[in-house]
C-alpha positions as CSV (number, residue, x, y, z in Angstrom):
1,X,-3.1,20.0,-6.4
2,X,0.5,19.8,-7.5
3,X,1.6,22.2,-4.7
4,X,-0.2,20.0,-2.1
5,X,1.5,16.9,-3.3
6,X,4.9,18.6,-3.3
7,X,4.2,19.7,0.3
8,X,3.6,16.0,1.2
9,X,6.8,14.9,-0.6
10,X,8.9,17.6,1.2
11,X,7.5,16.8,4.6
12,X,8.1,13.1,4.3
13,X,11.6,13.7,3.0
14,X,12.5,15.5,6.3
15,X,12.4,12.1,7.9
16,X,12.7,9.4,5.2
17,X,16.1,9.9,3.5
18,X,15.8,6.9,1.2
19,X,14.7,6.7,-2.5
20,X,12.2,9.4,-3.6
21,X,10.6,6.8,-5.8
22,X,9.4,4.9,-2.6
23,X,7.7,8.1,-1.4
24,X,6.1,8.6,-4.8
25,X,4.7,5.1,-4.8
26,X,3.3,5.6,-1.3
27,X,1.6,8.8,-2.5
28,X,0.2,7.0,-5.5
29,X,-1.5,4.5,-3.2
30,X,-2.9,7.3,-1.1
31,X,-4.3,9.2,-4.2
32,X,-5.7,5.9,-5.6
33,X,-7.5,5.0,-2.4
34,X,-5.3,1.9,-2.2
35,X,-3.4,0.0,0.5
36,X,0.4,-0.5,0.3
37,X,2.6,-3.3,1.5
38,X,6.2,-2.4,2.2
39,X,8.5,-5.4,2.2
40,X,12.2,-5.4,3.0
41,X,14.8,-6.4,5.5
42,X,14.7,-4.9,9.0
43,X,16.3,-1.5,9.5
44,X,15.9,0.2,6.1
45,X,13.1,2.6,7.1
46,X,9.8,0.8,6.4
47,X,8.1,2.0,9.7
48,X,9.7,5.4,9.5
49,X,8.2,5.9,6.0
50,X,4.8,4.8,7.1
51,X,4.9,7.0,10.2
52,X,6.1,10.0,8.2
53,X,3.1,9.7,5.9
54,X,0.7,9.4,8.8
55,X,2.2,12.5,10.6
56,X,2.0,14.5,7.4
57,X,-1.8,14.0,7.2
58,X,-4.2,15.7,9.7
59,X,-6.1,12.4,10.0
60,X,-6.7,9.9,12.7
61,X,-3.8,7.3,12.9
62,X,-3.4,4.0,14.6
63,X,-0.5,1.6,14.7
64,X,-1.0,-2.1,15.2
65,X,2.1,-4.0,16.2
66,X,1.2,-7.4,14.8
67,X,2.5,-10.2,17.0
68,X,2.0,-14.0,17.1
69,X,-0.5,-13.7,20.0
70,X,-2.6,-10.9,18.6
71,X,-6.3,-11.7,18.2
72,X,-8.7,-10.5,15.5
73,X,-10.7,-8.6,18.2
74,X,-7.5,-6.7,19.0
75,X,-7.7,-5.3,15.4
76,X,-11.4,-4.8,14.7
77,X,-12.8,-4.2,18.2
78,X,-15.0,-6.1,20.6
79,X,-18.5,-5.8,22.1
80,X,-18.4,-5.2,25.9
81,X,-21.3,-5.7,28.2
82,X,-22.4,-2.5,30.0
83,X,-24.1,-3.5,33.2
84,X,-25.7,-0.1,33.8
85,X,-27.2,-0.1,30.3
86,X,-27.9,-3.9,30.3
87,X,-26.6,-4.2,26.8
88,X,-23.5,-4.9,24.8
89,X,-21.6,-1.8,23.4
90,X,-19.1,-2.1,20.6
91,X,-15.7,-0.7,21.3
92,X,-13.9,0.0,18.0
93,X,-10.4,-1.3,17.4
94,X,-7.5,0.5,15.7
95,X,-8.8,-0.5,12.3
96,X,-11.3,2.4,12.5
97,X,-8.5,5.0,12.0
98,X,-8.0,6.9,8.7
99,X,-4.4,5.7,8.4
100,X,-3.6,2.3,9.9
101,X,0.0,1.1,10.2
102,X,0.0,-2.7,10.4
103,X,3.6,-3.2,11.5
104,X,5.2,-6.6,10.6
105,X,2.0,-8.0,9.3
106,X,3.6,-11.4,8.6
107,X,4.5,-11.9,12.2
108,X,0.9,-12.6,13.1
109,X,-1.0,-15.8,12.2
110,X,-3.4,-16.0,9.2
111,X,-6.5,-15.8,11.4
112,X,-5.5,-12.3,12.6
113,X,-4.2,-11.3,9.1
114,X,-7.7,-12.1,7.7
115,X,-9.3,-9.7,10.2
116,X,-8.0,-6.9,7.9
117,X,-9.5,-8.5,4.8
118,X,-13.0,-7.0,4.8
119,X,-11.8,-3.6,5.9
120,X,-9.3,-3.4,3.1
121,X,-11.7,-4.8,0.5
122,X,-14.9,-3.0,1.3
123,X,-14.0,-0.3,3.9
124,X,-16.4,-2.0,6.3
125,X,-16.1,-4.1,9.5
126,X,-18.7,-6.7,10.6
127,X,-18.9,-7.6,14.3
128,X,-21.7,-9.6,15.9
129,X,-23.9,-9.3,12.8
130,X,-23.6,-5.6,12.6
131,X,-21.7,-3.9,9.7
132,X,-19.8,-0.7,10.4
133,X,-18.6,1.6,7.6
134,X,-15.1,3.0,8.0
135,X,-14.6,6.7,7.7
136,X,-12.8,8.0,4.5
137,X,-10.0,8.4,3.8
138,X,-9.0,4.9,4.8
139,X,-5.6,3.4,4.1
140,X,-3.6,0.5,5.4
141,X,0.1,0.7,5.3
142,X,1.6,-2.7,6.2
143,X,5.2,-3.6,6.6
144,X,6.7,-7.1,6.5
145,X,10.1,-8.8,6.5
146,X,10.9,-11.2,3.7
147,X,9.3,-14.6,4.0
148,X,12.5,-16.5,4.5
149,X,13.0,-14.8,7.9
150,X,12.2,-17.0,10.9
151,X,8.9,-16.6,12.6
152,X,6.9,-15.2,9.6
153,X,3.6,-16.3,8.1
154,X,3.2,-15.8,4.3
155,X,0.2,-13.7,3.4
156,X,-2.4,-15.7,1.4
157,X,-3.0,-14.7,-2.2
158,X,-6.5,-13.2,-1.4
159,X,-4.9,-10.9,1.3
160,X,-2.0,-9.9,-1.0
161,X,-4.6,-9.0,-3.7
162,X,-6.1,-6.3,-1.5
163,X,-2.9,-4.3,-1.5
164,X,-2.8,-1.9,-4.4
165,X,1.0,-2.0,-4.3
166,X,3.9,-3.9,-2.8
167,X,7.1,-1.9,-2.7
168,X,10.7,-2.6,-1.7
169,X,12.9,0.2,-0.3
170,X,16.3,-1.3,-0.7
171,X,19.4,0.0,1.0
172,X,20.0,3.7,1.0
173,X,22.9,5.1,-1.1
174,X,26.1,5.7,0.9
175,X,25.4,9.5,0.9
176,X,21.9,9.0,2.2
177,X,23.1,6.5,4.8
178,X,25.7,9.1,6.0
179,X,22.9,11.7,6.3
180,X,20.9,9.2,8.4
181,X,23.8,8.7,10.7
182,X,24.3,12.5,11.0
183,X,20.7,13.7,11.4
184,X,19.1,10.6,13.0
185,X,15.7,11.8,11.6
186,X,13.7,8.8,13.1
187,X,14.2,10.3,16.5
188,X,13.6,14.0,17.1
189,X,12.6,15.0,13.6
190,X,9.8,12.3,13.3
191,X,8.2,13.4,16.6
192,X,8.3,17.0,15.5
193,X,6.8,16.4,12.1
194,X,3.6,18.5,11.6
195,X,0.7,17.7,9.2
196,X,0.7,19.6,5.9
197,X,-2.7,18.5,4.6
198,X,-6.1,17.9,6.3
199,X,-8.7,15.2,5.7
200,X,-10.7,17.3,3.3
201,X,-7.5,18.0,1.2
202,X,-6.8,14.2,1.0
203,X,-10.4,13.5,-0.2
204,X,-10.1,16.3,-2.8
205,X,-6.9,14.8,-4.2
206,X,-8.6,11.4,-4.4
207,X,-11.6,12.9,-6.2
208,X,-9.2,14.6,-8.7
209,X,-7.6,11.2,-9.3
210,X,-10.9,9.6,-10.1
211,X,-11.5,12.4,-12.7
212,X,-8.3,11.7,-14.7
213,X,-8.9,10.8,-18.3
214,X,-7.7,7.4,-19.6
215,X,-7.9,7.0,-23.4
216,X,-9.7,3.9,-24.6
217,X,-6.4,2.8,-26.3
218,X,-4.7,2.8,-22.9
219,X,-7.5,0.8,-21.3
220,X,-7.0,-1.7,-24.1
221,X,-3.2,-1.6,-23.3
222,X,-3.9,-2.5,-19.6
223,X,-6.2,-5.4,-20.7
224,X,-3.5,-6.6,-23.1
225,X,-0.9,-6.6,-20.3
226,X,-3.2,-8.5,-18.0
227,X,-4.0,-11.1,-20.7
228,X,-0.3,-11.5,-21.6
229,X,0.4,-12.5,-17.9
230,X,-2.3,-15.2,-18.2
231,X,-0.6,-16.7,-21.2
232,X,3.0,-16.3,-20.2
233,X,4.9,-19.6,-20.0
234,X,6.5,-18.7,-16.6
235,X,3.3,-17.5,-15.0
236,X,0.8,-20.0,-13.6
237,X,-1.8,-17.5,-12.3
238,X,-1.9,-14.1,-14.1
239,X,-3.3,-10.7,-13.2
240,X,-7.0,-10.8,-12.4
241,X,-9.6,-8.1,-13.4
242,X,-9.1,-6.6,-9.9
243,X,-5.4,-6.3,-10.8
244,X,-6.3,-4.5,-14.1
245,X,-8.5,-2.1,-12.1
246,X,-5.7,-1.4,-9.7
247,X,-3.2,-0.8,-12.5
248,X,-5.6,1.7,-14.1
249,X,-6.2,3.6,-10.8
250,X,-2.4,3.7,-10.1
251,X,-1.9,5.1,-13.5
252,X,-4.4,7.9,-12.8
253,X,-2.8,8.7,-9.5
254,X,0.7,8.8,-11.2
255,X,-0.7,11.3,-13.7
256,X,-2.0,13.5,-10.8
257,X,1.4,13.2,-9.1
258,X,3.0,14.7,-12.2
259,X,0.4,17.5,-12.6
260,X,-1.6,16.0,-15.4
261,X,-5.3,15.2,-15.9
262,X,-4.7,12.5,-18.5
263,X,-2.8,9.2,-18.5
264,X,0.2,8.4,-20.7
265,X,1.7,4.9,-21.4
266,X,4.6,5.6,-19.0
267,X,2.1,6.0,-16.1
268,X,1.0,2.4,-16.7
269,X,4.4,0.8,-17.3
270,X,6.0,2.5,-14.3
271,X,3.5,0.8,-12.0
272,X,3.3,-2.7,-13.5
273,X,5.9,-4.2,-11.1
274,X,4.6,-2.6,-7.9
275,X,0.9,-3.3,-8.7
276,X,1.2,-6.8,-10.4
277,X,4.2,-8.7,-9.0
278,X,2.4,-9.8,-5.9
279,X,-0.7,-10.7,-7.8
280,X,0.9,-13.4,-10.1
281,X,2.0,-16.9,-9.2
282,X,5.0,-18.3,-11.0
283,X,5.2,-21.9,-12.2
284,X,8.5,-22.3,-10.5
285,X,10.9,-20.1,-8.6
286,X,14.6,-20.5,-9.0
287,X,16.4,-20.3,-5.6
288,X,18.2,-17.0,-5.2
289,X,15.9,-15.2,-7.6
290,X,13.6,-13.1,-5.5
291,X,13.0,-10.8,-8.5
292,X,11.7,-13.6,-10.7
293,X,8.2,-12.1,-10.7
294,X,9.5,-8.7,-11.7
295,X,11.6,-10.3,-14.5
296,X,8.5,-12.1,-15.8
297,X,6.5,-8.9,-15.9
298,X,9.3,-7.1,-17.7
299,X,9.2,-9.9,-20.3
300,X,5.4,-9.3,-20.6
301,X,5.8,-5.6,-21.2
302,X,8.3,-6.3,-24.0
303,X,5.8,-8.6,-25.6
304,X,2.9,-6.1,-25.6
305,X,3.2,-3.1,-28.0
306,X,2.7,0.2,-26.4
307,X,0.1,2.6,-27.8
308,X,1.5,5.5,-29.8
């Protein structure tokens, strides 16, 4: 399992020259059967990272360029009347791929954003009273610009809650940025990237993640963290039970990423910000403090004793 994961890491690193931690969080989401939201300013490699993951997997892939005029039927599909058969036939939309890149998700209105909700929550799509089950593995990798950019629509809380993680890439180091200028990997290298793991391999990795052991004391630790967010003076809405489940699954995936079949406390604490920051609502946000949610969660972690 570890060799397969390292192959994925190395393959993605041929194209994405940013922080390795961002690659690891993307792989954690894949192993945990979760969806990931990559939020950052334009030009730091959000789409390149998502494309590199898709090209590293021998799975079906679809990219949805989300625009203000996009309709829900453009995402989930539409029923078309076939005159020769005298009946309506459903034509699946791009959401039926194994890996779906929803590019600039906050550029499209809430009505179209919501078209992704059922698929991300239940891996099904309902059209004209018929429910279609999406093929596994199924993962949505969405990118978005910060909300203060012009022409964006903030994702509603119930939509954000369906993402296992929200990650920020940040600017590359000067050394990495110089490599980007020299190699220009988003051009030729990305197009030549070959898959290193097939669909069966992905499913096996996900099954191994489900089998990771979490000690009861660590489950209590996750519950204590969630409860502390609900009582914190700066947090109006704390982490829900769905968030606790997400944190536990991310911890299992992190253990697999490091070649273990058991969870340690660091597997939990290292994922708290990425898993929980977009699930809480602060009582007030100080202008110029985009990291306020992360700061509140760090305060929560300091208040909850870690198991020995």
